[in-house]
KEZASE-511947 format. One record per residue (C-alpha): x, y, z; residue number from 1; residue in three letters. Coordinates in pm, whole numbers. Example, Ala and Ser with C-alpha at 12.3 -4.5 7.8 and 13.67 -1.06 7.14 Angstrom:
BEGIN
east|north|up|vovo|kegu
1230|-450|780|1|ALA $
1367|-106|714|2|SER $
% end
This chain:
BEGIN
east|north|up|vovo|kegu
8590|-31917|6913|1|MET $
8391|-31952|6592|2|GLU $
8025|-32046|6586|3|ASP $
8023|-32414|6491|4|LYS $
7654|-32394|6399|5|GLN $
7724|-32162|6107|6|LYS $
7767|-32350|5783|7|ARG $
8057|-32288|5551|8|GLU $
7983|-32050|5266|9|MET $
7987|-32177|4910|10|SER $
8221|-32018|4659|11|GLU $
7925|-31842|4498|12|GLY $
7813|-31698|4832|13|GLU $
8170|-31579|4891|14|GLU $
8166|-31398|4556|15|LEU $
7833|-31232|4638|16|ILE $
7966|-31131|4980|17|LYS $
8278|-30979|4822|18|GLU $
8063|-30785|4575|19|PHE $
7845|-30645|4855|20|LEU $
8152|-30545|5056|21|GLU $
8316|-30379|4755|22|GLU $
7995|-30182|4692|23|GLU $
7976|-30084|5063|24|ASN $
7632|-30242|5092|25|ILE $
7546|-30333|5451|26|LYS $
7410|-30685|5486|27|PHE $
7335|-30966|5724|28|GLY $
7422|-31329|5651|29|GLN $
7225|-31646|5721|30|GLU $
6928|-31435|5827|31|VAL $
6643|-31631|5982|32|GLU $
6287|-31582|5860|33|ILE $
6039|-31746|6097|34|ASN $
5689|-31891|6071|35|ASN $
5604|-31815|5711|36|LEU $
5252|-31889|5594|37|MET $
5215|-32206|5389|38|GLY $
5562|-32332|5481|39|ASP $
5643|-32678|5610|40|ASN $
5950|-32541|5790|41|LYS $
5934|-32317|6096|42|SER $
6257|-32137|6002|43|ILE $
6407|-32042|5668|44|ARG $
6754|-31896|5635|45|LYS $
6826|-31647|5362|46|ALA $
7185|-31620|5241|47|ASP $
7189|-31240|5274|48|PHE $
6965|-30953|5380|49|TYR $
7036|-30603|5251|50|LEU $
6948|-30353|5521|51|LEU $
6918|-30045|5299|52|LYS $
6705|-30213|5034|53|TYR $
6506|-30440|5268|54|LYS $
6557|-30726|5025|55|VAL $
6697|-31076|5061|56|TYR $
6948|-31248|4835|57|ILE $
6950|-31621|4772|58|GLU $
7223|-31799|4581|59|PHE $
7084|-32108|4410|60|LEU $
7422|-32275|4381|61|GLY $
7299|-32629|4322|62|LYS $
7023|-32535|4078|63|TRP $
7143|-32794|3827|64|ASN $
7077|-33077|4076|65|ASN $
6712|-33181|4047|66|LEU $
6664|-33252|4420|67|GLU $
6812|-32916|4520|68|HIS $
6615|-32738|4247|69|ARG $
6290|-32874|4395|70|ARG $
6385|-32738|4738|71|GLU $
6479|-32400|4589|72|TYR $
6146|-32381|4409|73|ILE $
5960|-32456|4733|74|LYS $
6153|-32180|4908|75|LYS $
6092|-31937|4621|76|MET $
5718|-32011|4629|77|ASN $
5703|-31958|5006|78|VAL $
5883|-31625|4970|79|TYR $
5644|-31521|4694|80|LYS $
5334|-31624|4894|81|GLU $
5461|-31422|5190|82|ASN $
5558|-31116|4981|83|ASN $
5924|-31147|5074|84|ILE $
6136|-30948|4830|85|PRO $
6429|-31154|4713|86|CYS $
6696|-31138|4444|87|ILE $
6795|-31482|4319|88|TYR $
7135|-31558|4172|89|PHE $
7207|-31876|3977|90|TYR $
7557|-32023|3927|91|PRO $
7582|-31883|3574|92|GLU $
7513|-31532|3711|93|ASN $
7832|-31507|3914|94|LEU $
8036|-31340|3640|95|GLY $
7784|-31059|3605|96|ILE $
7675|-31002|3966|97|ILE $
7711|-30623|3947|98|GLY $
7501|-30592|3634|99|PHE $
7227|-30822|3759|100|LEU $
7218|-30672|4107|101|PHE $
7166|-30322|3973|102|LYS $
6903|-30445|3729|103|ARG $
6713|-30657|3983|104|ARG $
6728|-30408|4270|105|GLN $
6515|-30166|4067|106|ASP $
6225|-30408|4123|107|ASN $
6239|-30342|4499|108|PHE $
6276|-29965|4526|109|ARG $
% end
């Protein structure tokens, strides 16, 4: 029986997941991050967590929607304030995931 609490992945998240699997990169999905300083939420969920790199990935799939963008920016600021390493992908990045991942992962080694 499937976990009904787990939300359905967006198409962009599916593409990122496929990339990670093709590259044999171990990852967790919908990873909870609890009790971050300066956050109005007690729990944040990151789209992915890369075990080897100790870095999170967030897909900002609704970046072009102003309301969603505001929420993304809040989340990004909380991550930054708490020194949480994260790679952010925007919708227009999906065609070049491999290139951007390799380029951005260098920031976290």
